[in-house]
C-alpha positions as CSV (number, residue, x, y, z in Angstrom):
1,M,60.8,158.4,114.8
2,G,58.2,155.9,116.3
3,D,57.8,154.3,112.9
4,S,61.5,153.2,112.3
5,A,61.0,151.3,115.4
6,H,58.4,149.1,114.5
7,K,59.8,148.2,110.8
8,E,61.4,144.7,110.6
9,T,64.9,144.4,109.2
10,P,65.6,142.3,106.1
11,K,67.3,139.8,108.3
12,V,64.5,139.3,110.9
13,K,62.2,138.9,107.7
14,F,64.3,136.5,106.0
15,F,64.3,134.0,109.2
16,D,60.9,134.5,109.9
17,G,60.4,133.0,106.4
18,V,62.5,130.5,106.7
19,K,61.0,129.1,110.1
20,V,57.6,129.1,108.1
21,E,59.1,127.0,105.5
22,F,60.8,124.6,107.9
23,K,57.2,123.8,109.1
24,K,56.2,123.1,105.9
25,I,58.7,120.1,105.5
26,S,57.6,116.6,105.9
27,W,60.3,114.9,107.4
28,P,61.1,111.1,106.6
29,E,60.7,108.4,109.5
30,R,63.7,107.3,110.7
31,Q,63.2,103.4,109.3
32,S,63.0,105.2,105.7
33,L,65.9,107.5,106.0
34,F,68.2,104.6,107.2
35,K,67.2,102.5,104.3
36,Q,67.9,105.8,101.9
37,S,71.1,106.4,103.6
38,V,72.5,102.8,103.4
39,A,71.3,102.9,99.4
40,V,73.3,106.3,99.0
41,V,76.4,104.7,100.5
42,C,76.4,101.3,98.8
43,V,75.4,103.1,95.5
44,S,78.4,105.3,96.0
45,V,81.0,102.4,96.9
46,V,79.8,100.9,93.6
47,V,80.3,103.8,91.5
48,G,83.7,104.6,92.9
49,L,84.8,101.1,92.4
50,I,83.7,101.2,88.8
51,I,85.6,104.7,88.2
52,A,88.6,103.0,89.9
53,L,88.3,100.3,87.4
54,F,88.1,102.3,84.4
55,D,91.0,104.6,85.7
56,T,93.4,101.6,86.1
57,I,92.1,100.1,82.7
58,I,92.8,103.4,81.3
59,K,96.2,104.0,82.9
60,Y,97.5,100.5,81.7
61,G,96.2,101.0,78.3
62,I,98.0,104.5,78.0
63,N,101.3,103.0,79.4
64,F,100.8,100.1,76.6
65,L,100.6,103.1,74.0
66,T,103.3,105.2,75.0
67,M,106.1,102.4,75.6
């Protein structure tokens, strides 16, 4: 009975492993993180605009062919 009290549950082992892995992470500096975030937002907006443009062109092309 005393042996079972010393065994860790799988959940505890998992969270201990997560804690160890989080200590290994090298987090970016605030300025670098900001620049990368701005770049991601800008690229996302540009790609969104390109997709919207293609969608509009294809929509008008299909409407022209089906009329």
